[in-house]
C-alpha positions in Angstrom: -53.4 -86.8 -68.9 -55.5 -88.8 -70.5 -59.1 -87.9 -71.8 -61.3 -88.0 -68.4 -59.2 -85.5 -66.5 -58.9 -83.2 -70.0 -61.1 -83.7 -73.1 -59.7 -85.0 -76.1 -58.1 -83.8 -78.8 -60.7 -83.3 -81.4 -59.2 -82.6 -85.5 -61.2 -80.9 -88.3 -60.7 -83.1 -91.0 -61.9 -83.4 -94.4 -63.5 -85.8 -96.3 -63.5 -86.8 -100.2 -66.7 -89.4 -101.1 -67.2 -90.8 -104.2 -70.9 -89.8 -105.8 -71.6 -93.4 -105.9 -70.0 -94.8 -102.5 -71.4 -91.5 -100.3 -74.4 -92.6 -99.3 -73.3 -95.7 -97.7 -70.1 -94.3 -96.3 -72.2 -91.5 -94.4 -74.0 -94.8 -93.8 -71.1 -96.3 -92.5 -69.9 -93.4 -89.8 -73.3 -92.8 -88.3 -73.1 -96.8 -87.3 -69.5 -95.6 -85.8 -70.7 -92.2 -84.0 -67.2 -91.0 -84.4 -67.4 -87.6 -86.5 -69.8 -84.7 -86.3 -70.2 -82.8 -89.3 -70.3 -79.0 -90.3 -72.7 -77.7 -92.6 -70.6 -76.2 -95.6 -73.8 -75.2 -97.4 -75.5 -72.5 -94.8 -76.1 -69.7 -96.9 -78.0 -72.2 -99.3 -82.3 -72.3 -97.6 -83.0 -76.3 -96.8 -85.6 -76.4 -100.1 -82.3 -75.7 -102.5 -80.1 -78.5 -100.9 -79.0 -81.7 -103.4 -80.8 -84.3 -101.5 -84.4 -82.5 -100.6 -86.1 -85.0 -102.7 -85.2 -87.5 -100.7 -86.0 -85.8 -97.7 -89.1 -85.9 -98.0 -89.8 -89.2 -98.7 -88.5 -90.2 -96.2 -91.0 -87.7 -94.3 -93.6 -89.2 -96.2 -93.0 -92.4 -95.6 -93.2 -91.0 -91.6 -96.4 -90.0 -91.6 -97.5 -92.9 -93.5 -95.8 -94.8 -90.1 -97.3 -92.5 -88.0 -100.7 -93.6 -88.9 -99.8 -97.2 -89.1 -98.4 -97.1 -85.5 -101.9 -95.0 -84.6 -103.7 -97.5 -85.6 -102.1 -100.2 -83.7 -102.2 -98.9 -80.9 -106.0 -98.1 -81.6 -106.3 -101.6 -81.6 -105.0 -102.0 -78.4 -101.8 -103.9 -79.7 -97.8 -102.6 -78.7 -95.0 -102.8 -81.5 -92.1 -105.2 -80.3 -89.0 -104.3 -80.5 -86.5 -104.6 -84.2 -84.4 -107.2 -83.7 -80.4 -107.5 -84.3 -78.3 -104.8 -85.5 -80.5 -103.1 -88.7 -78.4 -100.9 -91.0 -79.5 -98.3 -93.2 -81.4 -99.3 -96.5 -79.9 -98.9 -99.8 -81.7 -95.8 -102.2 -83.4 -98.7 -103.8 -85.4 -100.6 -101.1 -86.9 -96.8 -100.5 -89.2 -97.5 -103.4 -90.1 -101.1 -101.7 -90.6 -99.7 -98.5 -92.5 -97.2 -99.9 -95.1 -99.0 -101.5 -95.7 -101.7 -99.1 -96.8 -99.7 -96.2 -98.8 -97.6 -98.9 -100.2 -100.6 -99.1 -101.1 -101.7 -95.9 -101.9 -98.2 -95.0 -104.9 -98.5 -97.7 -105.6 -101.8 -96.8 -106.0 -100.4 -92.6 -108.1 -97.3 -94.0 -110.4 -99.3 -96.4 -110.8 -102.3 -93.4 -111.5 -100.0 -91.3 -114.1 -97.8 -93.8 -116.0 -101.3 -93.8 -115.6 -102.1 -90.0 -116.9 -98.4 -89.4 -119.9 -98.7 -91.7 -120.7 -102.4 -90.9 -120.8 -101.6 -87.1 -123.4 -98.7 -88.2 -125.3 -100.4 -89.8 -125.7 -103.1 -87.0 -126.2 -101.0 -84.5 -129.6 -99.3 -86.7 -130.4 -103.1 -86.5 -130.6 -103.9 -82.7 -132.0 -100.0 -82.1 -134.6 -101.3 -84.2 -134.9 -104.6 -82.8 -135.5 -102.8 -79.8 -138.0 -100.2 -81.1 -139.8 -103.2 -82.2 -139.1 -105.5 -78.9 -140.4 -102.7 -76.4 -143.3 -101.6 -78.1 -145.1 -103.4 -80.6 -147.1 -105.0 -78.2 -148.6 -101.5 -76.3 -148.8 -98.8 -78.6 -151.6 -99.5 -80.8 -153.5 -100.8 -78.5 -153.0 -97.7 -76.7 -153.9 -95.5 -79.2 -157.2 -97.1 -80.1 -158.3 -97.5 -76.7 -157.3 -94.4 -76.0 -158.7 -92.8 -79.1 -162.5 -94.9 -78.9 -162.5 -93.6 -75.5 -165.8 -90.8 -75.4 -165.1 -87.6 -74.1 -166.9 -85.6 -72.3 -167.3 -83.3 -74.9 -167.9 -84.8 -77.6 -171.2 -85.7 -79.3 -172.7 -89.2 -79.3 -174.1 -88.7 -82.0 -171.8 -86.8 -85.3 -173.2 -85.8 -88.1 -172.7 -87.5 -91.3 -170.0 -86.3 -93.4 -168.5 -84.2 -90.5 -164.5 -82.7 -90.7 -162.9 -85.8 -88.5 -164.2 -88.3 -90.4 -161.0 -88.8 -92.6 -158.7 -88.9 -89.8 -156.7 -91.9 -88.6 -154.2 -92.1 -85.9 -150.7 -92.6 -87.1 -147.0 -93.9 -85.5 -143.6 -92.2 -85.5 -141.5 -94.9 -83.6 -137.4 -94.6 -83.1 -134.7 -94.1 -80.3 -133.0 -91.1 -79.1 -130.0 -90.6 -76.2 -130.9 -90.7 -72.8 -130.4 -87.1 -71.5 -132.0 -85.9 -74.7 -135.2 -87.4 -74.2 -136.6 -85.7 -71.5 -136.7 -82.2 -73.8 -137.4 -84.2 -77.0 -141.0 -85.2 -74.7 -141.6 -81.4 -73.5 -141.2 -79.9 -76.7 -143.1 -82.2 -78.4 -145.6 -82.1 -76.0 -146.0 -78.0 -76.5 -145.4 -77.9 -79.8 -148.1 -80.7 -80.6 -150.1 -78.8 -77.9 -151.3 -82.0 -76.2 -152.9 -83.8 -80.1 -150.4 -87.3 -79.2 -149.6 -89.5 -77.1 -146.0 -90.7 -76.9 -144.2 -93.6 -74.5 -140.4 -93.3 -73.6 -138.8 -96.4 -72.5 -134.8 -97.2 -72.1 -133.3 -100.7 -73.9 -132.7 -103.6 -71.1 -129.8 -104.0 -72.7 -126.9 -101.8 -73.3 -125.6 -101.2 -77.1 -121.9 -101.0 -78.0 -121.2 -97.7 -79.2 -120.0 -98.0 -83.4 -117.7 -95.1 -83.0 -116.4 -95.5 -80.0 -116.5 -98.8 -78.9 -118.4 -98.4 -75.6 -121.7 -99.6 -74.6 -124.3 -97.0 -74.1 -127.7 -97.0 -73.1 -130.3 -95.5 -75.5 -134.1 -94.9 -75.2 -136.9 -95.9 -78.0 -139.9 -93.9 -78.6 -143.5 -94.8 -79.7 -145.9 -91.1 -80.5 -148.9 -92.1 -81.8 -151.1 -88.5 -83.4 -153.7 -87.2 -85.7 -153.2 -85.5 -89.0 -151.0 -85.0 -91.6 -149.3 -81.3 -89.5 -148.7 -83.1 -86.3 -146.6 -85.7 -88.1 -144.9 -82.8 -89.9 -143.9 -81.6 -86.6 -142.8 -84.3 -84.9 -141.0 -85.1 -88.1 -138.9 -81.8 -88.2 -138.2 -82.2 -83.3 -137.1 -86.0 -83.9 -134.7 -84.5 -86.5 -133.3 -81.9 -84.9 -132.6 -84.1 -81.7 -131.0 -86.3 -84.7 -132.9 -89.2 -83.5 -133.4 -92.9 -85.2 -136.6 -93.2 -86.5 -137.7 -96.9 -88.2 -140.8 -97.7 -89.6 -143.5 -99.4 -87.5 -145.9 -101.5 -88.3 -149.7 -101.1 -86.9 -150.6 -104.9 -87.2 -148.9 -106.9 -84.5 -148.1 -110.0 -87.0 -145.9 -107.3 -89.5 -144.2 -106.3 -86.2 -143.6 -110.0 -85.4 -142.3 -110.7 -89.0 -139.8 -107.4 -88.9 -138.3 -108.3 -86.1 -137.7 -111.8 -87.0 -136.5 -110.6 -90.3 -133.9 -108.2 -88.1 -133.1 -110.6 -86.0 -131.9 -112.3 -89.4 -130.1 -109.7 -90.6 -128.3 -109.0 -87.6 -126.5 -112.7 -86.9 -125.6 -112.4 -90.9 -123.7 -108.7 -89.8 -122.5 -110.4 -87.0 -120.7 -113.0 -89.1 -120.1 -110.7 -92.2 -118.6 -108.5 -89.3 -116.1 -110.8 -87.6 -114.5 -112.2 -90.8 -113.8 -108.2 -91.6 -112.0 -107.8 -88.1 -110.6 -111.5 -88.5 -109.1 -109.7 -91.7 -108.1 -106.9 -89.7 -106.1 -108.2 -87.1 -104.2 -110.4 -89.9 -103.1 -106.6 -91.1 -102.5 -105.2 -87.7 -100.0 -108.4 -87.3 -97.7 -107.8 -90.5 -98.2 -104.2 -89.6 -96.8 -105.0 -85.9 -93.9 -107.4 -87.8 -92.7 -105.4 -90.4 -92.6 -101.7 -89.0 -90.7 -101.6 -86.4 -87.6 -102.3 -88.9 -89.1 -100.0 -91.0 -89.0 -97.1 -88.9 -85.3 -97.8 -87.6 -84.4 -98.3 -91.5 -86.2 -94.5 -92.8 -84.4 -92.6 -89.4 -81.3 -93.5 -90.3 -81.6 -93.3 -94.1 -83.4 -89.5 -93.5 -80.4 -89.1 -90.7 -77.9 -90.1 -93.9 -79.4 -87.8 -96.4 -79.3 -85.0 -94.2 -76.1 -85.3 -93.5 -75.2 -85.6 -96.8 -76.6 -82.3 -97.4 -74.2 -80.9 -95.6 -71.6 -81.6 -97.7 -70.8 -79.7 -100.5 -70.4 -80.9 -104.2 -66.8 -81.1 -106.0 -66.3 -79.2 -109.3 -66.2 -82.1 -111.7 -69.6 -83.3 -109.8 -67.7 -86.8 -109.3 -67.2 -86.9 -105.1 -68.9 -84.9 -102.5 -66.6 -82.8 -100.0 -67.0 -83.0 -96.3 -65.9 -81.5 -93.4 -66.3 -83.2 -89.8 -65.0 -82.6 -86.1 -63.4 -86.4 -85.4 -60.9 -87.0 -82.0 -57.4 -87.4 -83.1 -57.5 -91.2 -82.0 -60.2 -92.4 -84.3 -59.4 -91.6 -87.5 -57.9 -94.8 -88.4 -60.6 -96.2 -87.8 -62.5 -93.4 -90.1 -60.3 -94.3 -92.4 -60.5 -98.1 -92.6 -64.5 -97.8 -93.0 -64.5 -95.0 -95.7 -62.1 -97.6 -97.3 -64.6 -100.2 -96.9 -67.8 -98.3 -97.6 -65.6 -97.1 -100.7 -64.4 -100.2 -101.7 -67.7 -100.9 -104.0 -67.4 -97.8 -105.9 -63.5 -98.6 -107.4 -62.6 -94.7 -105.8 -61.5 -94.8 -102.5 -62.8 -92.3 -100.2 -59.8 -90.3 -98.3 -59.8 -88.4 -95.3 -57.0 -86.1 -94.4 -56.7 -83.5 -91.5 -56.7 -79.8 -92.4 -56.1 -76.7 -90.1 -58.8 -74.4 -88.5 -58.6 -71.4 -86.4 -62.0 -72.5 -84.8 -62.2 -73.1 -81.5 -62.9 -77.4 -81.8 -65.5 -79.0 -79.8 -65.1 -80.6 -76.4 -65.0 -84.5 -76.2 -65.1 -86.2 -72.9 -65.7 -90.5 -73.1 -67.9 -91.3 -70.3 -68.9 -94.7 -68.9 -72.5 -95.6 -67.2 -70.4 -94.3 -63.8 -68.8 -91.1 -64.8 -72.3 -89.6 -66.8 -74.1 -88.5 -64.3 -71.2 -86.8 -62.1 -70.3 -85.3 -65.9 -73.7 -84.2 -66.4 -73.4 -82.7 -63.0 -70.5 -80.8 -64.3 -72.1 -79.8 -68.1 -75.3 -78.5 -66.3 -72.7 -75.2 -65.3 -71.6 -75.1 -68.8 -69.3 -77.0 -71.1 -65.5 -77.2 -70.9 -63.6 -75.4 -73.6 -60.8 -77.5 -76.0 -58.5 -79.2 -74.1 -59.7 -77.7 -70.7 -59.4 -79.3 -66.9 -62.4 -81.7 -66.9 -63.5 -81.7 -63.4 -66.0 -84.7 -63.3 -63.1 -87.2 -62.0 -62.6 -84.5 -58.9 -66.2 -84.5 -58.4 -66.8 -88.6 -58.3 -65.9 -87.6 -54.8 -66.4 -84.2 -53.3 -70.1 -84.0 -54.6 -70.7 -86.9 -52.4 -68.9 -85.8 -49.8 -69.9 -82.1 -49.6 -73.9 -83.9 -49.7 -73.0 -86.6 -46.8 -71.7 -83.8 -44.8 -75.2 -82.4 -44.6 -77.2 -85.9 -45.0 -74.8 -87.5 -42.2 -76.7 -90.4 -40.6 -75.9 -94.0 -40.7 -80.0 -95.5 -41.5 -80.3 -92.8 -43.6 -77.5 -92.9 -46.1 -78.1 -96.8 -45.7 -81.6 -96.7 -47.2 -80.4 -94.6 -49.8 -77.2 -97.0 -50.7 -79.5 -100.0 -50.8 -82.2 -98.4 -52.7 -79.6 -97.1 -55.3 -77.8 -100.3 -55.1 -80.9 -102.4 -56.0 -80.8 -100.2 -59.4 -77.2 -100.6 -59.9 -77.9 -104.4 -59.9 -80.7 -104.4 -62.0 -79.7 -102.4 -65.0 -78.8 -104.7 -67.5 -83.0 -105.6 -67.1 -84.6 -104.6 -70.3 -87.8 -103.1 -67.9 -85.9 -101.4 -66.2 -84.3 -99.5 -69.2 -87.3 -99.6 -70.8 -89.3 -97.8 -68.6 -90.8 -94.6 -69.8 -91.4 -93.4 -66.0 -89.5 -89.6 -66.0 -89.0 -89.8 -62.5 -87.7 -93.5 -62.6 -85.7 -92.2 -65.6 -84.3 -89.6 -63.5 -83.0 -91.9 -60.4 -82.5 -94.9 -62.8 -79.6 -92.3 -64.6 -78.0 -91.0 -61.4 -77.9 -94.5 -59.5 -74.0 -94.4 -59.1 -74.6 -91.2 -58.3 -76.7 -92.2 -55.5 -75.2 -95.0 -54.3 -72.0 -93.1 -53.5 -74.3 -90.4 -51.4 -75.6 -93.2 -49.9 -72.2 -94.5 -49.1 -70.5 -91.0 -48.0 -73.6 -90.6 -45.7 -73.3 -93.7 -44.3 -69.5 -92.8 -43.4 -70.3 -89.1 -41.8 -73.2 -90.7 -40.1 -70.5 -92.7 -38.3 -68.0 -89.4 -37.9 -71.7 -87.7 -35.8 -72.5 -91.0 -34.2 -76.3 -90.9 -35.6 -78.6 -93.2 -37.1 -81.7 -92.3 -37.2 -80.6 -89.4 -35.2 -79.6 -92.0 -32.2 -76.5 -92.0 -30.9 -74.7 -95.7 -30.8 -71.9 -96.8 -28.2 -69.6 -98.8 -30.7 -67.2 -98.1 -28.4 -66.2 -97.5 -24.8 -67.3 -93.7 -24.2 -64.3 -91.5 -23.3 -66.1 -89.9 -20.1 -66.5 -91.7 -16.4 -69.7 -90.7 -14.9 -68.1 -92.6 -11.7 -64.9 -91.1 -10.9 -66.8 -87.2 -10.9 -69.2 -89.1 -8.3 -66.4 -90.3 -6.2 -64.8 -86.9 -6.2 -67.8 -84.5 -5.9 -69.5 -86.3 -3.3 -72.8 -86.1 -4.8 -75.7 -86.9 -2.5 -79.0 -88.4 -3.0 -80.4 -85.1 -2.0 -78.3 -83.6 -5.0 -78.9 -86.0 -7.3 -82.7 -85.2 -6.8 -82.7 -81.7 -6.7 -80.2 -81.7 -10.2 -81.7 -83.6 -13.0 -78.8 -82.5 -15.2 -75.0 -83.3 -14.3 -71.7 -81.4 -16.0 -69.1 -83.7 -16.2 -65.9 -81.5 -15.5 -63.2 -82.6 -18.2 -60.4 -80.8 -15.3 -61.4 -83.8 -12.6 -59.1 -86.5 -12.8 -60.3 -89.6 -13.9 -63.8 -88.2 -15.7 -62.1 -87.8 -19.4 -60.0 -90.7 -20.4 -59.7 -89.6 -23.8 -61.1 -89.1 -27.3 -63.4 -91.3 -28.6 -61.9 -94.1 -31.1 -63.9 -92.8 -34.6 -66.5 -90.1 -34.7 -68.3 -88.2 -31.7 -68.3 -89.3 -28.4 -72.2 -91.0 -27.6 -72.1 -89.5 -24.0 -72.5 -85.6 -25.9 -76.2 -87.6 -27.2 -77.1 -87.1 -23.0 -75.9 -83.9 -23.0 -77.7 -80.4 -22.3 -74.8 -78.5 -24.1 -75.3 -81.3 -26.9 -76.3 -78.8 -29.5 -74.2 -76.1 -28.8 -71.2 -78.3 -29.0 -72.4 -79.4 -32.8 -72.8 -76.4 -33.2 -69.5 -75.3 -33.5 -67.8 -78.2 -34.3 -69.9 -78.5 -38.1 -69.4 -74.4 -38.0 -65.4 -74.7 -37.8 -65.7 -77.8 -39.7 -68.2 -76.2 -43.1 -64.8 -73.0 -43.0 -62.4 -75.8 -43.1 -64.2 -77.8 -46.1 -65.3 -74.6 -47.7 -61.7 -72.6 -47.8 -60.0 -75.7 -49.0 -62.3 -76.7 -51.9 -61.7 -73.1 -53.1 -57.8 -73.3 -53.0 -58.4 -76.7 -54.7 -60.6 -75.0 -57.2 -58.0 -72.0 -57.8 -55.1 -74.8 -58.0 -56.7 -76.6 -60.7 -56.5 -73.4 -62.8 -52.7 -74.0 -62.8 -52.9 -76.6 -65.2 -55.1 -74.7 -67.7 -52.4 -72.0 -67.6 -50.1 -74.6 -68.3 -51.1 -76.7 -70.7 -51.9 -73.4 -73.0 -48.4 -72.1 -72.1 -50.3 -69.0 -71.1 -47.4 -68.5 -68.5 -48.6 -65.0 -67.3 -51.4 -66.0 -66.4 -50.2 -68.1 -63.9 -48.2 -65.6 -62.6 -50.5 -62.6 -63.0 -53.6 -64.3 -61.8 -53.3 -67.7 -60.4 -50.9 -66.8 -57.9 -52.5 -62.9 -56.8 -55.7 -65.2 -56.7 -53.9 -67.9 -54.3 -52.2 -64.9 -52.0 -55.7 -62.8 -51.6 -57.3 -66.3 -50.7 -54.9 -68.3 -48.4 -54.0 -64.8 -47.1 -57.4 -63.9 -45.0 -59.7 -66.9 -45.3 -56.3 -69.1 -45.4 -55.3 -67.2 -42.3 -58.8 -68.3 -40.9 -58.1 -71.5 -40.9 -55.0 -71.4 -39.4 -56.6 -69.4 -36.5 -59.4 -72.6 -36.1 -56.6 -75.4 -36.2 -54.1 -73.2 -33.7 -57.0 -72.8 -31.1 -57.8 -76.4 -30.7 -54.2 -77.2 -30.3 -53.1 -74.3 -28.2 -55.7 -74.3 -25.9 -57.0 -77.4 -23.9 -60.0 -77.7 -21.4 -58.4 -76.0 -18.2 -58.3 -73.0 -20.5 -61.4 -73.0 -22.1 -62.8 -70.4 -20.2 -60.3 -67.8 -21.2 -59.7 -68.9 -24.9 -59.9 -66.3 -27.3 -62.6 -65.6 -29.8 -61.4 -66.4 -33.1 -64.2 -64.9 -34.9 -63.6 -61.2 -32.9 -59.6 -61.8 -34.2 -60.8 -61.9 -37.7 -63.1 -58.7 -37.3 -60.5 -57.1 -36.0 -58.2 -58.1 -38.1 -59.8 -55.8 -41.2 -60.4 -53.3 -38.9 -57.0 -53.0 -38.2 -57.7 -53.1 -34.2 -57.7 -54.9 -31.1 -60.0 -55.5 -28.3 -59.3 -55.4 -24.8 -61.3 -58.4 -23.8 -59.9 -60.7 -26.6 -56.3 -61.3 -25.2 -54.1 -62.2 -28.6 -53.7 -66.2 -29.9 -49.8 -65.8 -29.9 -47.4 -63.3 -30.2 -47.4 -60.2 -33.1 -50.6 -60.8 -34.0 -51.4 -58.2 -35.0 -48.6 -57.4 -37.0 -49.0 -60.7 -38.5 -52.6 -59.9 -39.6 -52.0 -56.2 -40.7 -49.2 -57.5 -43.2 -51.8 -60.1 -44.4 -54.7 -57.9 -45.3 -52.4 -55.5 -46.3 -50.7 -58.5 -49.0 -54.3 -59.5 -50.2 -55.6 -55.8 -50.9 -52.3 -55.3 -52.6 -52.9 -58.4 -55.1 -56.1 -56.5 -56.3 -54.7 -54.1 -58.3 -52.3 -57.3 -59.9 -55.3 -58.6 -60.7 -57.3 -56.5 -62.0 -54.3 -54.6 -64.3 -51.5 -57.2 -65.1 -53.2 -59.2 -67.9 -54.4 -56.4 -70.0 -51.5 -54.6 -69.3 -49.2 -57.6 -70.4 -51.5 -58.6 -73.3 -51.5 -55.0 -74.5 -47.8 -54.8 -74.6 -47.6 -58.8 -76.6 -49.6 -57.6 -79.0 -47.6 -53.8 -79.5 -44.8 -56.5 -79.9 -46.3 -58.8 -82.2 -47.4 -56.0 -84.5 -44.2 -54.6 -84.7 -42.8 -57.8 -85.3 -45.4 -58.4 -88.1 -44.5 -54.9 -90.1 -40.7 -55.5 -89.8 -41.7 -59.0 -91.8 -43.9 -57.3 -94.7 -41.4 -54.3 -94.9 -38.5 -57.4 -95.1 -40.7 -58.8 -97.2 -41.4 -56.1 -99.6 -37.7 -56.2 -100.4 -37.5 -59.9 -101.4 -34.2 -60.6 -98.8 -36.8 -63.4 -96.8 -39.0 -64.8 -99.1 -38.0 -68.0 -98.0 -38.2 -67.3 -93.9 -41.8 -66.3 -94.5 -42.4 -69.2 -96.1 -41.2 -71.8 -93.4 -42.8 -69.7 -90.6 -45.5 -69.5 -92.2 -45.9 -73.2 -92.6 -44.9 -74.0 -88.9 -47.6 -71.2 -88.1 -50.5 -73.1 -89.8 -49.0 -76.5 -88.1 -49.1 -74.8 -85.0 -52.6 -73.5 -85.2 -54.0 -77.0 -86.5 -52.1 -78.6 -83.2 -53.7 -76.1 -81.0 -56.6 -73.9 -82.8 -58.8 -71.3 -81.8 -57.8 -70.5 -78.7 -53.8 -69.8 -78.6 -54.0 -66.3 -81.0 -56.1 -63.9 -80.6 -57.4 -62.0 -84.2 -58.0 -59.3 -82.9 -57.2 -57.8 -79.9 -59.7 -54.9 -77.9 -57.9 -53.3 -75.2 -61.5 -52.1 -73.6 -63.2 -55.5 -73.7 -59.9 -57.2 -71.8 -59.8 -54.1 -69.6 -63.4 -54.8 -69.0 -63.7 -58.5 -69.5 -60.4 -58.5 -66.4 -62.5 -55.8 -64.2 -65.5 -58.2 -64.0 -63.2 -61.5 -63.5 -61.4 -59.3 -60.3 -64.2 -58.6 -59.2 -66.4 -61.3 -59.2 -63.5 -63.4 -57.5 -62.6 -61.3 -54.7 -66.3 -60.3 -53.9 -66.9 -64.6 -54.7 -64.1 -65.3 -51.8 -66.1 -63.7 -49.0 -69.6 -64.6 -50.1 -68.3 -67.9 -50.9 -67.0 -68.6 -47.6 -69.9 -67.4 -46.0 -71.9 -70.5 -48.8 -70.4 -72.9 -47.4 -72.2 -72.5 -43.7 -75.2 -74.0 -45.2 -72.9 -77.3 -44.9 -73.5 -76.7 -41.1 -76.8 -75.5 -41.6 -77.9 -78.2 -43.7 -76.5 -81.1 -41.5 -77.7 -79.2 -38.2 -81.7 -79.1 -39.8 -81.3 -82.7 -40.8 -80.1 -83.6 -37.4 -82.9 -81.8 -35.4 -85.7 -83.3 -37.8 -84.9 -86.3 -37.1 -84.8 -85.7 -33.7 -87.9 -84.4 -34.0 -89.4 -87.0 -35.7 -88.3 -89.3 -33.7 -89.7 -87.7 -30.8 -93.2 -87.0 -32.7 -93.8 -90.7 -33.7 -91.2 -93.1 -31.6 -91.5 -91.3 -28.4 -95.7 -90.7 -28.2 -96.3 -94.1 -29.7 -94.6 -96.0 -27.5 -96.1 -94.0 -24.3 -99.3 -94.9 -25.9 -98.5 -98.6 -26.2 -97.3 -98.6 -22.9 -100.8 -96.9 -21.7 -103.1 -99.6 -23.6 -100.9 -102.2 -22.5 -101.0 -104.0 -26.3 -97.7 -103.0 -27.6 -97.5 -105.9 -30.6 -100.5 -104.2 -32.0 -99.5 -100.8 -31.4 -96.0 -101.2 -32.4 -96.5 -102.0 -36.2 -98.8 -98.8 -36.8 -95.8 -96.4 -35.3 -92.7 -98.3 -37.0 -95.0 -97.9 -39.7 -95.6 -94.2 -39.4 -92.1 -93.4 -39.0 -91.0 -95.7 -41.8 -92.9 -93.9 -44.0 -92.3 -90.1 -42.6 -88.5 -91.2 -42.8 -88.7 -91.8 -46.7 -91.1 -89.0 -47.5 -89.4 -86.0 -45.5 -86.1 -87.1 -44.4 -84.6 -88.5 -47.5 -86.9 -87.4 -50.3 -87.5 -83.5 -49.6 -84.1 -83.1 -47.2 -82.1 -85.1 -49.6 -83.1 -82.9 -52.8 -82.3 -79.9 -50.2 -78.8 -81.3 -49.6 -78.1 -82.0 -53.1 -79.5 -78.8 -54.0 -77.2 -77.2 -52.0 -74.1 -79.8 -52.9 -74.7 -78.4 -56.8 -74.5 -74.8 -55.4 -71.1 -75.2 -54.1 -70.0 -76.9 -56.7 -70.5 -73.7 -58.9 -68.3 -71.9 -56.6 -65.3 -74.3 -56.8 -64.9 -75.2 -60.7 -67.2 -72.2 -62.4 -66.0 -69.2 -60.1 -62.0 -70.5 -60.3 -61.1 -72.3 -63.0 -63.9 -74.0 -65.4 -65.2 -71.4 -67.2 -67.9 -73.5 -69.2 -68.0 -71.9 -72.8 -67.4 -74.2 -74.9 -69.5 -76.5 -76.4 -69.7 -80.7 -76.9 -68.4 -82.9 -79.5 -72.0 -84.1 -80.5 -71.1 -86.9 -83.5 -72.8 -88.0 -86.1 -75.0 -91.2 -84.9 -77.7 -93.7 -85.6 -77.6 -94.2 -81.4 -80.6 -91.5 -81.4 -82.4 -93.2 -83.4 -82.3 -97.0 -82.2 -82.7 -95.5 -78.2 -85.7 -93.4 -79.2 -87.6 -96.2 -81.2 -90.5 -97.3 -78.8 
């Protein structure tokens, strides 16, 4: 079989890399992505490995790159994708990249610091200008007027040399954030007991915040007070509120001069700030040009050094020794790549296969079409090495089981067109680089959705449903005219009986089966739901038993490939007999009843379900006649045969393995005895060499190093119980095909009745058909997509996943392997922004 039906042959190879060319060789292997390195220094900590210093230098560079990338994003810019294929740089280029990146980072830090300082200075100048422009014409006059105004309790004549003769009015001006202004005003009034006059005003224009760059409104204040102690209190309070306090001259001419000087300084500072921002944009432009290729190169370099840390050093320190898993078909490519990479060193790298007892990793090559189906299979567990790969069969069975539950021509066509649009646009850069997680999920499974929609259209034609409506593609196989002519229905009878029954036993009523699918006349029948229930329930049982039998049959190929003939006879055959003797017989009863009984015998036809229950009870029902003669004997024999398979399945394989282990132990003991006498030295050497070659071809799971009887018996007991009970529960699980299909059809019918019928009835009553139909159809389309396509589709998808787990993992697919994870640079290229 090809690699699609079974995982490829993987070999363990040993690489001898010259020290001078080791970096180049590993870099080339990373570009190819064909080998998976094994860690030969597992007992050595990460801080004691050979290339730990180089890895740290790469990590320090990545930190610098992170800072540069953050600065680019802070400026609202985006990093372009690197152009062309970038190889891992030579080690000597690391110092150059480090120096240039550090210089760019330092320039950005200096420019950013200067920019922040200039913005802070400009902000202070703008606040000072706002304070002077808003309060310079009012504060002193107000304070002087208030001071010169005589109070009622102030004597008209003060004694000369009084205590207040040296007091003068002082001013404190500044700006505060608007949300602090009210609290500041209250605290000033209470702390100073009213011995001040404060004026608060919001700035007319918003000022740019020096840190965030967003426009913000400020509140300016002007406070006039008397006395030095009051002034100290005011200054302490303003400091606590982080107010910006500025000098405020008493004379208006001085304030006007200061305002003009501030405006001139702001203009000069804006010019300097503009030059700084232009220089910053130049530095960011260089970062945009250099950073993307640097990121890719340093990631590749770090990956190379991490791979080199997994290698061991030869005793002569002239080469590095590595072990890696590689597909057998790729060995010539790897050998040629290593020779080309090490040609400059003067010594060629060497690759050769080595035997191994460990189970190799699983390698299944996929493409854009099979990747999503392989992902579904791997979700249950990665298959063991050289095990049958269920993915090719999943390409057909998974969309078909989904379609059985989601069968509708209209809904399937919408899903098919959506997936087709993604397939046609898959090569567009904007589609491939989209970062939306939901979109990436749909895009990754576009081919799966395409087949799911296509199969849903097919089963929709079988069900004869298009948006829950039946379509008369072919003439119906039922004739109402023949029934009306032979029954003599009168107008009075038709008025009293709105529902009529078509009797297929009447000549001319049933003309023959519908050419394809279900006859559309059933959509008008009162027993439409009962007919579909019976049809879909029996169809689910047929598909389920067939699906499970197919899964058991695939296990035959595994046993034949691994040479496990005892499992073929002691496991697969009993499993097939157990499954077919019980549930295969149920399928036979369903098909036999369909073929044996006609419409004339429908009233007296026996019940398959009662016969199946009586089969396990070894009894008979007087009211349920047999389907065929000798049915009771056949049923009893099948039950006894199925029960007889249980002890074979439970004890057959463990007893055989135990006997085989004892036979091998006796044989090894005999060889050891003869080896001591020295008579069969050459034979032992040849047999051991053949044994090593056999292990190199089929390693790991063909020979057990140690036989533990208790573990084998326990494992087989779990497998037997799981299979026997699983056959019963899984057959019932396949009834979800019937349940989900029925739920989908009924929900479509309810949606049609709620939206279309009610909407059309309202439009007829209102008499405005053209205006009302548009929102009706819009509501129907939105609810169809939201409810039926998304919710019902997701439910059917999850149930299809469950049914595939029934077939594969429970029957032949152990899922206990592990994937081949090759050392490749494709991940670094894909993760780059």
